[in-house]
PDB file with one MODEL, atoms N, CA, C and O in Angstrom:
MODEL        1
ATOM      1  N   UNK A   1     -36.595 -16.395 -20.885  1.00  0.00           N
ATOM      2  CA  UNK A   1     -35.705 -17.106 -19.993  1.00  0.00           C
ATOM      3  C   UNK A   1     -34.245 -16.883 -20.375  1.00  0.00           C
ATOM      4  O   UNK A   1     -33.415 -16.574 -19.520  1.00  0.00           O
ATOM      5  N   UNK A   2     -33.935 -17.040 -21.656  1.00  0.00           N
ATOM      6  CA  UNK A   2     -32.566 -16.832 -22.128  1.00  0.00           C
ATOM      7  C   UNK A   2     -32.101 -15.397 -21.881  1.00  0.00           C
ATOM      8  O   UNK A   2     -30.941 -15.131 -21.567  1.00  0.00           O
ATOM      9  N   UNK A   3     -33.056 -14.496 -22.037  1.00  0.00           N
ATOM     10  CA  UNK A   3     -32.736 -13.080 -21.822  1.00  0.00           C
ATOM     11  C   UNK A   3     -32.400 -12.835 -20.353  1.00  0.00           C
ATOM     12  O   UNK A   3     -31.491 -12.057 -20.061  1.00  0.00           O
ATOM     13  N   UNK A   4     -33.091 -13.462 -19.440  1.00  0.00           N
ATOM     14  CA  UNK A   4     -32.845 -13.330 -18.002  1.00  0.00           C
ATOM     15  C   UNK A   4     -31.474 -13.881 -17.638  1.00  0.00           C
ATOM     16  O   UNK A   4     -30.732 -13.276 -16.865  1.00  0.00           O
ATOM     17  N   UNK A   5     -31.149 -15.035 -18.206  1.00  0.00           N
ATOM     18  CA  UNK A   5     -29.838 -15.641 -17.941  1.00  0.00           C
ATOM     19  C   UNK A   5     -28.729 -14.753 -18.494  1.00  0.00           C
ATOM     20  O   UNK A   5     -27.714 -14.534 -17.832  1.00  0.00           O
ATOM     21  N   UNK A   6     -28.921 -14.246 -19.700  1.00  0.00           N
ATOM     22  CA  UNK A   6     -27.914 -13.365 -20.309  1.00  0.00           C
ATOM     23  C   UNK A   6     -27.736 -12.102 -19.483  1.00  0.00           C
ATOM     24  O   UNK A   6     -26.614 -11.631 -19.298  1.00  0.00           O
ATOM     25  N   UNK A   7     -28.828 -11.558 -18.993  1.00  0.00           N
ATOM     26  CA  UNK A   7     -28.759 -10.369 -18.151  1.00  0.00           C
ATOM     27  C   UNK A   7     -28.019 -10.659 -16.858  1.00  0.00           C
ATOM     28  O   UNK A   7     -27.210  -9.846 -16.410  1.00  0.00           O
ATOM     29  N   UNK A   8     -28.285 -11.807 -16.256  1.00  0.00           N
ATOM     30  CA  UNK A   8     -27.618 -12.197 -15.012  1.00  0.00           C
ATOM     31  C   UNK A   8     -26.120 -12.397 -15.235  1.00  0.00           C
ATOM     32  O   UNK A   8     -25.304 -11.989 -14.409  1.00  0.00           O
ATOM     33  N   UNK A   9     -25.770 -13.022 -16.346  1.00  0.00           N
ATOM     34  CA  UNK A   9     -24.351 -13.239 -16.656  1.00  0.00           C
ATOM     35  C   UNK A   9     -23.651 -11.910 -16.895  1.00  0.00           C
ATOM     36  O   UNK A   9     -22.535 -11.701 -16.421  1.00  0.00           O
ATOM     37  N   UNK A  10     -24.295 -11.019 -17.623  1.00  0.00           N
ATOM     38  CA  UNK A  10     -23.717  -9.696 -17.887  1.00  0.00           C
ATOM     39  C   UNK A  10     -23.526  -8.924 -16.586  1.00  0.00           C
ATOM     40  O   UNK A  10     -22.479  -8.313 -16.372  1.00  0.00           O
ATOM     41  N   UNK A  11     -24.529  -8.950 -15.725  1.00  0.00           N
ATOM     42  CA  UNK A  11     -24.441  -8.241 -14.448  1.00  0.00           C
ATOM     43  C   UNK A  11     -23.320  -8.811 -13.584  1.00  0.00           C
ATOM     44  O   UNK A  11     -22.573  -8.055 -12.962  1.00  0.00           O
ATOM     45  N   UNK A  12     -23.197 -10.125 -13.539  1.00  0.00           N
ATOM     46  CA  UNK A  12     -22.144 -10.765 -12.753  1.00  0.00           C
ATOM     47  C   UNK A  12     -20.767 -10.414 -13.306  1.00  0.00           C
ATOM     48  O   UNK A  12     -19.833 -10.168 -12.543  1.00  0.00           O
ATOM     49  N   UNK A  13     -20.641 -10.390 -14.627  1.00  0.00           N
ATOM     50  CA  UNK A  13     -19.360 -10.050 -15.257  1.00  0.00           C
ATOM     51  C   UNK A  13     -18.946  -8.621 -14.911  1.00  0.00           C
ATOM     52  O   UNK A  13     -17.782  -8.347 -14.619  1.00  0.00           O
ATOM     53  N   UNK A  14     -19.912  -7.730 -14.949  1.00  0.00           N
ATOM     54  CA  UNK A  14     -19.620  -6.334 -14.621  1.00  0.00           C
ATOM     55  C   UNK A  14     -19.230  -6.202 -13.153  1.00  0.00           C
ATOM     56  O   UNK A  14     -18.257  -5.523 -12.825  1.00  0.00           O
ATOM     57  N   UNK A  15     -19.976  -6.841 -12.283  1.00  0.00           N
ATOM     58  CA  UNK A  15     -19.714  -6.733 -10.841  1.00  0.00           C
ATOM     59  C   UNK A  15     -18.368  -7.334 -10.472  1.00  0.00           C
ATOM     60  O   UNK A  15     -17.571  -6.696  -9.784  1.00  0.00           O
ATOM     61  N   UNK A  16     -18.114  -8.535 -10.916  1.00  0.00           N
ATOM     62  CA  UNK A  16     -16.869  -9.202 -10.532  1.00  0.00           C
ATOM     63  C   UNK A  16     -15.681  -8.689 -11.326  1.00  0.00           C
ATOM     64  O   UNK A  16     -14.567  -8.625 -10.806  1.00  0.00           O
ATOM     65  N   UNK A  17     -15.906  -8.325 -12.568  1.00  0.00           N
ATOM     66  CA  UNK A  17     -14.832  -7.754 -13.384  1.00  0.00           C
ATOM     67  C   UNK A  17     -14.370  -6.429 -12.820  1.00  0.00           C
ATOM     68  O   UNK A  17     -13.174  -6.138 -12.811  1.00  0.00           O
ATOM     69  N   UNK A  18     -15.308  -5.623 -12.348  1.00  0.00           N
ATOM     70  CA  UNK A  18     -14.970  -4.338 -11.736  1.00  0.00           C
ATOM     71  C   UNK A  18     -14.181  -4.515 -10.459  1.00  0.00           C
ATOM     72  O   UNK A  18     -13.256  -3.750 -10.186  1.00  0.00           O
ATOM     73  N   UNK A  19     -14.539  -5.522  -9.669  1.00  0.00           N
ATOM     74  CA  UNK A  19     -13.817  -5.782  -8.422  1.00  0.00           C
ATOM     75  C   UNK A  19     -12.396  -6.229  -8.708  1.00  0.00           C
ATOM     76  O   UNK A  19     -11.462  -5.809  -8.025  1.00  0.00           O
ATOM     77  N   UNK A  20     -12.226  -7.071  -9.705  1.00  0.00           N
ATOM     78  CA  UNK A  20     -10.877  -7.529 -10.069  1.00  0.00           C
ATOM     79  C   UNK A  20     -10.050  -6.370 -10.586  1.00  0.00           C
ATOM     80  O   UNK A  20      -8.864  -6.260 -10.275  1.00  0.00           O
ATOM     81  N   UNK A  21     -10.676  -5.496 -11.381  1.00  0.00           N
ATOM     82  CA  UNK A  21      -9.993  -4.318 -11.907  1.00  0.00           C
ATOM     83  C   UNK A  21      -9.553  -3.401 -10.767  1.00  0.00           C
ATOM     84  O   UNK A  21      -8.419  -2.922 -10.757  1.00  0.00           O
ATOM     85  N   UNK A  22     -10.440  -3.159  -9.818  1.00  0.00           N
ATOM     86  CA  UNK A  22     -10.124  -2.299  -8.673  1.00  0.00           C
ATOM     87  C   UNK A  22      -9.036  -2.917  -7.815  1.00  0.00           C
ATOM     88  O   UNK A  22      -8.143  -2.212  -7.346  1.00  0.00           O
ATOM     89  N   UNK A  23      -9.098  -4.222  -7.602  1.00  0.00           N
ATOM     90  CA  UNK A  23      -8.087  -4.910  -6.804  1.00  0.00           C
ATOM     91  C   UNK A  23      -6.720  -4.813  -7.461  1.00  0.00           C
ATOM     92  O   UNK A  23      -5.716  -4.602  -6.781  1.00  0.00           O
ATOM     93  N   UNK A  24      -6.674  -4.965  -8.771  1.00  0.00           N
ATOM     94  CA  UNK A  24      -5.400  -4.865  -9.494  1.00  0.00           C
ATOM     95  C   UNK A  24      -4.817  -3.473  -9.357  1.00  0.00           C
ATOM     96  O   UNK A  24      -3.608  -3.324  -9.181  1.00  0.00           O
ATOM     97  N   UNK A  25      -5.654  -2.453  -9.434  1.00  0.00           N
ATOM     98  CA  UNK A  25      -5.172  -1.085  -9.301  1.00  0.00           C
ATOM     99  C   UNK A  25      -4.740  -0.771  -7.873  1.00  0.00           C
ATOM    100  O   UNK A  25      -3.786  -0.022  -7.665  1.00  0.00           O
ATOM    101  N   UNK A  26      -5.430  -1.333  -6.898  1.00  0.00           N
ATOM    102  CA  UNK A  26      -5.046  -1.142  -5.506  1.00  0.00           C
ATOM    103  C   UNK A  26      -3.679  -1.754  -5.257  1.00  0.00           C
ATOM    104  O   UNK A  26      -2.822  -1.137  -4.624  1.00  0.00           O
ATOM    105  N   UNK A  27      -3.475  -2.964  -5.752  1.00  0.00           N
ATOM    106  CA  UNK A  27      -2.181  -3.631  -5.590  1.00  0.00           C
ATOM    107  C   UNK A  27      -1.071  -2.848  -6.287  1.00  0.00           C
ATOM    108  O   UNK A  27       0.035  -2.724  -5.761  1.00  0.00           O
ATOM    109  N   UNK A  28      -1.373  -2.322  -7.465  1.00  0.00           N
ATOM    110  CA  UNK A  28      -0.381  -1.531  -8.207  1.00  0.00           C
ATOM    111  C   UNK A  28      -0.023  -0.268  -7.430  1.00  0.00           C
ATOM    112  O   UNK A  28       1.148   0.100  -7.344  1.00  0.00           O
ATOM    113  N   UNK A  29      -1.025   0.392  -6.869  1.00  0.00           N
ATOM    114  CA  UNK A  29      -0.778   1.592  -6.077  1.00  0.00           C
ATOM    115  C   UNK A  29       0.039   1.287  -4.839  1.00  0.00           C
ATOM    116  O   UNK A  29       0.936   2.049  -4.478  1.00  0.00           O
ATOM    117  N   UNK A  30      -0.264   0.176  -4.188  1.00  0.00           N
ATOM    118  CA  UNK A  30       0.481  -0.248  -3.011  1.00  0.00           C
ATOM    119  C   UNK A  30       1.935  -0.508  -3.378  1.00  0.00           C
ATOM    120  O   UNK A  30       2.842  -0.081  -2.663  1.00  0.00           O
ATOM    121  N   UNK A  31       2.162  -1.204  -4.486  1.00  0.00           N
ATOM    122  CA  UNK A  31       3.524  -1.516  -4.928  1.00  0.00           C
ATOM    123  C   UNK A  31       4.296  -0.246  -5.264  1.00  0.00           C
ATOM    124  O   UNK A  31       5.481  -0.138  -4.948  1.00  0.00           O
ATOM    125  N   UNK A  32       3.639   0.705  -5.897  1.00  0.00           N
ATOM    126  CA  UNK A  32       4.307   1.960  -6.244  1.00  0.00           C
ATOM    127  C   UNK A  32       4.677   2.740  -4.990  1.00  0.00           C
ATOM    128  O   UNK A  32       5.766   3.309  -4.916  1.00  0.00           O
ATOM    129  N   UNK A  33       3.790   2.774  -4.010  1.00  0.00           N
ATOM    130  CA  UNK A  33       4.063   3.464  -2.757  1.00  0.00           C
ATOM    131  C   UNK A  33       5.231   2.809  -2.034  1.00  0.00           C
ATOM    132  O   UNK A  33       6.128   3.487  -1.532  1.00  0.00           O
ATOM    133  N   UNK A  34       5.207   1.495  -1.990  1.00  0.00           N
ATOM    134  CA  UNK A  34       6.267   0.738  -1.332  1.00  0.00           C
ATOM    135  C   UNK A  34       7.616   0.986  -2.019  1.00  0.00           C
ATOM    136  O   UNK A  34       8.625   1.203  -1.350  1.00  0.00           O
ATOM    137  N   UNK A  35       7.627   0.953  -3.335  1.00  0.00           N
ATOM    138  CA  UNK A  35       8.864   1.172  -4.091  1.00  0.00           C
ATOM    139  C   UNK A  35       9.390   2.589  -3.902  1.00  0.00           C
ATOM    140  O   UNK A  35      10.601   2.809  -3.886  1.00  0.00           O
ATOM    141  N   UNK A  36       8.490   3.539  -3.760  1.00  0.00           N
ATOM    142  CA  UNK A  36       8.921   4.930  -3.642  1.00  0.00           C
ATOM    143  C   UNK A  36       9.644   5.218  -2.330  1.00  0.00           C
ATOM    144  O   UNK A  36      10.410   6.179  -2.253  1.00  0.00           O
ATOM    145  N   UNK A  37       9.420   4.412  -1.304  1.00  0.00           N
ATOM    146  CA  UNK A  37      10.096   4.667  -0.031  1.00  0.00           C
ATOM    147  C   UNK A  37      11.209   3.661   0.271  1.00  0.00           C
ATOM    148  O   UNK A  37      11.944   3.822   1.245  1.00  0.00           O
ATOM    149  N   UNK A  38      11.332   2.638  -0.553  1.00  0.00           N
ATOM    150  CA  UNK A  38      12.310   1.586  -0.285  1.00  0.00           C
ATOM    151  C   UNK A  38      13.738   2.132  -0.175  1.00  0.00           C
ATOM    152  O   UNK A  38      14.450   1.794   0.770  1.00  0.00           O
ATOM    153  N   UNK A  39      14.160   2.958  -1.112  1.00  0.00           N
ATOM    154  CA  UNK A  39      15.517   3.518  -1.076  1.00  0.00           C
ATOM    155  C   UNK A  39      15.719   4.418   0.132  1.00  0.00           C
ATOM    156  O   UNK A  39      16.777   4.393   0.760  1.00  0.00           O
ATOM    157  N   UNK A  40      14.711   5.212   0.456  1.00  0.00           N
ATOM    158  CA  UNK A  40      14.811   6.102   1.616  1.00  0.00           C
ATOM    159  C   UNK A  40      14.957   5.311   2.907  1.00  0.00           C
ATOM    160  O   UNK A  40      15.750   5.671   3.777  1.00  0.00           O
ATOM    161  N   UNK A  41      14.199   4.244   3.028  1.00  0.00           N
ATOM    162  CA  UNK A  41      14.264   3.384   4.215  1.00  0.00           C
ATOM    163  C   UNK A  41      15.663   2.774   4.327  1.00  0.00           C
ATOM    164  O   UNK A  41      16.262   2.752   5.401  1.00  0.00           O
ATOM    165  N   UNK A  42      16.162   2.287   3.206  1.00  0.00           N
ATOM    166  CA  UNK A  42      17.486   1.661   3.201  1.00  0.00           C
ATOM    167  C   UNK A  42      18.568   2.687   3.546  1.00  0.00           C
ATOM    168  O   UNK A  42      19.518   2.370   4.262  1.00  0.00           O
ATOM    169  N   UNK A  43      18.427   3.901   3.046  1.00  0.00           N
ATOM    170  CA  UNK A  43      19.380   4.969   3.341  1.00  0.00           C
ATOM    171  C   UNK A  43      19.397   5.303   4.834  1.00  0.00           C
ATOM    172  O   UNK A  43      20.418   5.748   5.358  1.00  0.00           O
ATOM    173  N   UNK A  44      18.279   5.089   5.513  1.00  0.00           N
ATOM    174  CA  UNK A  44      18.194   5.326   6.958  1.00  0.00           C
ATOM    175  C   UNK A  44      18.838   4.193   7.753  1.00  0.00           C
ATOM    176  O   UNK A  44      18.977   4.286   8.973  1.00  0.00           O
ATOM    177  N   UNK A  45      19.230   3.123   7.059  1.00  0.00           N
ATOM    178  CA  UNK A  45      19.816   1.984   7.748  1.00  0.00           C
ATOM    179  C   UNK A  45      18.786   0.975   8.216  1.00  0.00           C
ATOM    180  O   UNK A  45      19.074   0.133   9.067  1.00  0.00           O
ATOM    181  N   UNK A  46      17.584   1.059   7.660  1.00  0.00           N
ATOM    182  CA  UNK A  46      16.504   0.145   8.021  1.00  0.00           C
ATOM    183  C   UNK A  46      16.334  -0.852   6.884  1.00  0.00           C
ATOM    184  O   UNK A  46      16.298  -0.468   5.715  1.00  0.00           O
ATOM    185  N   UNK A  47      16.229  -2.121   7.224  1.00  0.00           N
ATOM    186  CA  UNK A  47      16.042  -3.167   6.222  1.00  0.00           C
ATOM    187  C   UNK A  47      14.707  -2.947   5.507  1.00  0.00           C
ATOM    188  O   UNK A  47      13.659  -2.974   6.153  1.00  0.00           O
ATOM    189  N   UNK A  48      14.722  -2.729   4.194  1.00  0.00           N
ATOM    190  CA  UNK A  48      13.469  -2.476   3.477  1.00  0.00           C
ATOM    191  C   UNK A  48      12.500  -3.662   3.485  1.00  0.00           C
ATOM    192  O   UNK A  48      11.329  -3.506   3.138  1.00  0.00           O
ATOM    193  N   UNK A  49      12.975  -4.829   3.872  1.00  0.00           N
ATOM    194  CA  UNK A  49      12.090  -5.996   3.928  1.00  0.00           C
ATOM    195  C   UNK A  49      11.014  -5.826   5.005  1.00  0.00           C
ATOM    196  O   UNK A  49       9.993  -6.513   4.964  1.00  0.00           O
ATOM    197  N   UNK A  50      11.226  -4.923   5.965  1.00  0.00           N
ATOM    198  CA  UNK A  50      10.202  -4.691   6.994  1.00  0.00           C
ATOM    199  C   UNK A  50       8.909  -4.163   6.377  1.00  0.00           C
ATOM    200  O   UNK A  50       7.836  -4.283   6.969  1.00  0.00           O
ATOM    201  N   UNK A  51       9.018  -3.579   5.188  1.00  0.00           N
ATOM    202  CA  UNK A  51       7.828  -3.051   4.528  1.00  0.00           C
ATOM    203  C   UNK A  51       6.816  -4.155   4.240  1.00  0.00           C
ATOM    204  O   UNK A  51       5.613  -3.902   4.168  1.00  0.00           O
ATOM    205  N   UNK A  52       7.309  -5.376   4.076  1.00  0.00           N
ATOM    206  CA  UNK A  52       6.406  -6.505   3.796  1.00  0.00           C
ATOM    207  C   UNK A  52       5.462  -6.795   4.957  1.00  0.00           C
ATOM    208  O   UNK A  52       4.404  -7.394   4.765  1.00  0.00           O
ATOM    209  N   UNK A  53       5.841  -6.373   6.158  1.00  0.00           N
ATOM    210  CA  UNK A  53       5.033  -6.657   7.342  1.00  0.00           C
ATOM    211  C   UNK A  53       4.121  -5.488   7.741  1.00  0.00           C
ATOM    212  O   UNK A  53       3.396  -5.579   8.732  1.00  0.00           O
ATOM    213  N   UNK A  54       4.156  -4.405   6.980  1.00  0.00           N
ATOM    214  CA  UNK A  54       3.389  -3.210   7.335  1.00  0.00           C
ATOM    215  C   UNK A  54       2.089  -3.135   6.552  1.00  0.00           C
ATOM    216  O   UNK A  54       1.985  -3.640   5.434  1.00  0.00           O
ATOM    217  N   UNK A  55       1.100  -2.494   7.162  1.00  0.00           N
ATOM    218  CA  UNK A  55      -0.171  -2.230   6.496  1.00  0.00           C
ATOM    219  C   UNK A  55      -0.009  -1.015   5.584  1.00  0.00           C
ATOM    220  O   UNK A  55       0.929  -0.233   5.734  1.00  0.00           O
ATOM    221  N   UNK A  56      -0.918  -0.870   4.656  1.00  0.00           N
ATOM    222  CA  UNK A  56      -0.888   0.249   3.719  1.00  0.00           C
ATOM    223  C   UNK A  56      -0.870   1.583   4.463  1.00  0.00           C
ATOM    224  O   UNK A  56      -0.137   2.493   4.079  1.00  0.00           O
ATOM    225  N   UNK A  57      -1.658   1.705   5.508  1.00  0.00           N
ATOM    226  CA  UNK A  57      -1.716   2.967   6.258  1.00  0.00           C
ATOM    227  C   UNK A  57      -0.367   3.290   6.906  1.00  0.00           C
ATOM    228  O   UNK A  57       0.015   4.457   7.005  1.00  0.00           O
ATOM    229  N   UNK A  58       0.345   2.263   7.344  1.00  0.00           N
ATOM    230  CA  UNK A  58       1.653   2.473   7.965  1.00  0.00           C
ATOM    231  C   UNK A  58       2.691   2.888   6.913  1.00  0.00           C
ATOM    232  O   UNK A  58       3.535   3.747   7.171  1.00  0.00           O
ATOM    233  N   UNK A  59       2.621   2.280   5.745  1.00  0.00           N
ATOM    234  CA  UNK A  59       3.538   2.654   4.666  1.00  0.00           C
ATOM    235  C   UNK A  59       3.248   4.079   4.209  1.00  0.00           C
ATOM    236  O   UNK A  59       4.172   4.843   3.929  1.00  0.00           O
ATOM    237  N   UNK A  60       1.978   4.437   4.134  1.00  0.00           N
ATOM    238  CA  UNK A  60       1.609   5.806   3.756  1.00  0.00           C
ATOM    239  C   UNK A  60       2.096   6.810   4.795  1.00  0.00           C
ATOM    240  O   UNK A  60       2.539   7.903   4.443  1.00  0.00           O
ATOM    241  N   UNK A  61       2.018   6.448   6.066  1.00  0.00           N
ATOM    242  CA  UNK A  61       2.518   7.336   7.129  1.00  0.00           C
ATOM    243  C   UNK A  61       4.026   7.509   7.007  1.00  0.00           C
ATOM    244  O   UNK A  61       4.540   8.612   7.193  1.00  0.00           O
ATOM    245  N   UNK A  62       4.736   6.434   6.697  1.00  0.00           N
ATOM    246  CA  UNK A  62       6.191   6.519   6.512  1.00  0.00           C
ATOM    247  C   UNK A  62       6.513   7.410   5.322  1.00  0.00           C
ATOM    248  O   UNK A  62       7.437   8.221   5.393  1.00  0.00           O
ATOM    249  N   UNK A  63       5.772   7.276   4.233  1.00  0.00           N
ATOM    250  CA  UNK A  63       5.973   8.133   3.061  1.00  0.00           C
ATOM    251  C   UNK A  63       5.774   9.592   3.425  1.00  0.00           C
ATOM    252  O   UNK A  63       6.534  10.453   2.983  1.00  0.00           O
ATOM    253  N   UNK A  64       4.772   9.871   4.218  1.00  0.00           N
ATOM    254  CA  UNK A  64       4.502  11.235   4.652  1.00  0.00           C
ATOM    255  C   UNK A  64       5.655  11.783   5.498  1.00  0.00           C
ATOM    256  O   UNK A  64       6.043  12.943   5.362  1.00  0.00           O
ATOM    257  N   UNK A  65       6.189  10.942   6.362  1.00  0.00           N
ATOM    258  CA  UNK A  65       7.325  11.348   7.205  1.00  0.00           C
ATOM    259  C   UNK A  65       8.547  11.626   6.338  1.00  0.00           C
ATOM    260  O   UNK A  65       9.226  12.637   6.523  1.00  0.00           O
ATOM    261  N   UNK A  66       8.826  10.741   5.403  1.00  0.00           N
ATOM    262  CA  UNK A  66       9.991  10.906   4.531  1.00  0.00           C
ATOM    263  C   UNK A  66       9.894  12.196   3.733  1.00  0.00           C
ATOM    264  O   UNK A  66      10.901  12.871   3.516  1.00  0.00           O
ATOM    265  N   UNK A  67       8.700  12.539   3.300  1.00  0.00           N
ATOM    266  CA  UNK A  67       8.493  13.749   2.499  1.00  0.00           C
ATOM    267  C   UNK A  67       8.400  15.023   3.334  1.00  0.00           C
ATOM    268  O   UNK A  67       8.316  16.120   2.780  1.00  0.00           O
ATOM    269  N   UNK A  68       8.414  14.892   4.655  1.00  0.00           N
ATOM    270  CA  UNK A  68       8.271  16.062   5.530  1.00  0.00           C
ATOM    271  C   UNK A  68       9.572  16.868   5.585  1.00  0.00           C
ATOM    272  O   UNK A  68      10.603  16.452   5.057  1.00  0.00           O
ATOM    273  N   UNK A  69       9.497  18.015   6.227  1.00  0.00           N
ATOM    274  CA  UNK A  69      10.650  18.899   6.368  1.00  0.00           C
ATOM    275  C   UNK A  69      11.456  18.626   7.633  1.00  0.00           C
ATOM    276  O   UNK A  69      12.377  19.375   7.958  1.00  0.00           O
ATOM    277  N   UNK A  70      11.113  17.558   8.345  1.00  0.00           N
ATOM    278  CA  UNK A  70      11.839  17.204   9.569  1.00  0.00           C
ATOM    279  C   UNK A  70      13.282  16.836   9.235  1.00  0.00           C
ATOM    280  O   UNK A  70      13.596  16.488   8.096  1.00  0.00           O
ATOM    281  N   UNK A  71      14.169  16.918  10.254  1.00  0.00           N
ATOM    282  CA  UNK A  71      15.543  16.495  10.021  1.00  0.00           C
ATOM    283  C   UNK A  71      15.614  14.977   9.955  1.00  0.00           C
ATOM    284  O   UNK A  71      14.691  14.285  10.385  1.00  0.00           O
ATOM    285  N   UNK A  72      16.710  14.463   9.415  1.00  0.00           N
ATOM    286  CA  UNK A  72      16.833  13.018   9.186  1.00  0.00           C
ATOM    287  C   UNK A  72      16.736  12.197  10.464  1.00  0.00           C
ATOM    288  O   UNK A  72      16.177  11.101  10.460  1.00  0.00           O
ATOM    289  N   UNK A  73      17.272  12.718  11.547  1.00  0.00           N
ATOM    290  CA  UNK A  73      17.235  11.996  12.824  1.00  0.00           C
ATOM    291  C   UNK A  73      15.796  11.831  13.311  1.00  0.00           C
ATOM    292  O   UNK A  73      15.407  10.759  13.775  1.00  0.00           O
ATOM    293  N   UNK A  74      15.024  12.888  13.203  1.00  0.00           N
ATOM    294  CA  UNK A  74      13.618  12.849  13.619  1.00  0.00           C
ATOM    295  C   UNK A  74      12.823  11.899  12.724  1.00  0.00           C
ATOM    296  O   UNK A  74      11.995  11.123  13.201  1.00  0.00           O
ATOM    297  N   UNK A  75      13.088  11.974  11.422  1.00  0.00           N
ATOM    298  CA  UNK A  75      12.401  11.080  10.488  1.00  0.00           C
ATOM    299  C   UNK A  75      12.678   9.624  10.854  1.00  0.00           C
ATOM    300  O   UNK A  75      11.765   8.798  10.886  1.00  0.00           O
ATOM    301  N   UNK A  76      13.947   9.319  11.129  1.00  0.00           N
ATOM    302  CA  UNK A  76      14.314   7.946  11.439  1.00  0.00           C
ATOM    303  C   UNK A  76      13.613   7.464  12.705  1.00  0.00           C
ATOM    304  O   UNK A  76      13.135   6.331  12.761  1.00  0.00           O
ATOM    305  N   UNK A  77      13.553   8.324  13.722  1.00  0.00           N
ATOM    306  CA  UNK A  77      12.872   7.953  14.969  1.00  0.00           C
ATOM    307  C   UNK A  77      11.394   7.684  14.721  1.00  0.00           C
ATOM    308  O   UNK A  77      10.841   6.718  15.247  1.00  0.00           O
ATOM    309  N   UNK A  78      10.763   8.522  13.933  1.00  0.00           N
ATOM    310  CA  UNK A  78       9.342   8.356  13.652  1.00  0.00           C
ATOM    311  C   UNK A  78       9.072   7.087  12.847  1.00  0.00           C
ATOM    312  O   UNK A  78       8.117   6.362  13.123  1.00  0.00           O
ATOM    313  N   UNK A  79       9.915   6.824  11.854  1.00  0.00           N
ATOM    314  CA  UNK A  79       9.764   5.622  11.041  1.00  0.00           C
ATOM    315  C   UNK A  79       9.978   4.373  11.896  1.00  0.00           C
ATOM    316  O   UNK A  79       9.214   3.412  11.806  1.00  0.00           O
ATOM    317  N   UNK A  80      11.009   4.393  12.715  1.00  0.00           N
ATOM    318  CA  UNK A  80      11.256   3.251  13.604  1.00  0.00           C
ATOM    319  C   UNK A  80      10.108   3.011  14.563  1.00  0.00           C
ATOM    320  O   UNK A  80       9.789   1.863  14.872  1.00  0.00           O
ATOM    321  N   UNK A  81       9.479   4.084  15.044  1.00  0.00           N
ATOM    322  CA  UNK A  81       8.337   3.937  15.947  1.00  0.00           C
ATOM    323  C   UNK A  81       7.168   3.258  15.230  1.00  0.00           C
ATOM    324  O   UNK A  81       6.487   2.414  15.813  1.00  0.00           O
ATOM    325  N   UNK A  82       6.938   3.623  13.983  1.00  0.00           N
ATOM    326  CA  UNK A  82       5.860   2.977  13.225  1.00  0.00           C
ATOM    327  C   UNK A  82       6.150   1.507  13.039  1.00  0.00           C
ATOM    328  O   UNK A  82       5.260   0.672  13.196  1.00  0.00           O
ATOM    329  N   UNK A  83       7.393   1.178  12.704  1.00  0.00           N
ATOM    330  CA  UNK A  83       7.771  -0.216  12.492  1.00  0.00           C
ATOM    331  C   UNK A  83       7.634  -1.026  13.761  1.00  0.00           C
ATOM    332  O   UNK A  83       7.124  -2.147  13.741  1.00  0.00           O
ATOM    333  N   UNK A  84       8.093  -0.457  14.872  1.00  0.00           N
ATOM    334  CA  UNK A  84       8.017  -1.168  16.163  1.00  0.00           C
ATOM    335  C   UNK A  84       6.588  -1.396  16.602  1.00  0.00           C
ATOM    336  O   UNK A  84       6.289  -2.411  17.232  1.00  0.00           O
ATOM    337  N   UNK A  85       5.694  -0.467  16.279  1.00  0.00           N
ATOM    338  CA  UNK A  85       4.301  -0.577  16.707  1.00  0.00           C
ATOM    339  C   UNK A  85       3.400  -1.261  15.684  1.00  0.00           C
ATOM    340  O   UNK A  85       2.196  -1.388  15.910  1.00  0.00           O
ATOM    341  N   UNK A  86       3.960  -1.696  14.572  1.00  0.00           N
ATOM    342  CA  UNK A  86       3.136  -2.307  13.530  1.00  0.00           C
ATOM    343  C   UNK A  86       2.528  -3.613  14.044  1.00  0.00           C
ATOM    344  O   UNK A  86       3.137  -4.356  14.814  1.00  0.00           O
ATOM    345  N   UNK A  87       1.319  -3.853  13.588  1.00  0.00           N
ATOM    346  CA  UNK A  87       0.629  -5.062  13.979  1.00  0.00           C
ATOM    347  C   UNK A  87       0.011  -5.007  15.362  1.00  0.00           C
ATOM    348  O   UNK A  87      -0.596  -5.982  15.804  1.00  0.00           O
ATOM    349  N   UNK A  88       0.153  -3.891  16.049  1.00  0.00           N
ATOM    350  CA  UNK A  88      -0.414  -3.778  17.399  1.00  0.00           C
ATOM    351  C   UNK A  88      -1.882  -3.457  17.344  1.00  0.00           C
ATOM    352  O   UNK A  88      -2.525  -3.325  18.386  1.00  0.00           O
TER     353      UNK A  88
ENDMDL
END
């Protein structure tokens, strides 16, 4: 009986501990992505606080646009379109 309880506790610790570990890393990755585009967004004249309202996929799309070879005007239009359509 004690062995069964110990096994159950160990299994639960591994399962939930792994989820917490993964969640912490996901949040860290999200924060790093957000920080990496904050200055670029501000340089475009866009309030970086809008990033707080965007989903991870939208922030990743903005990062991709910023890193592209497009001219600054095109980048700004594309970024603004993502922001305007966020949450839709």
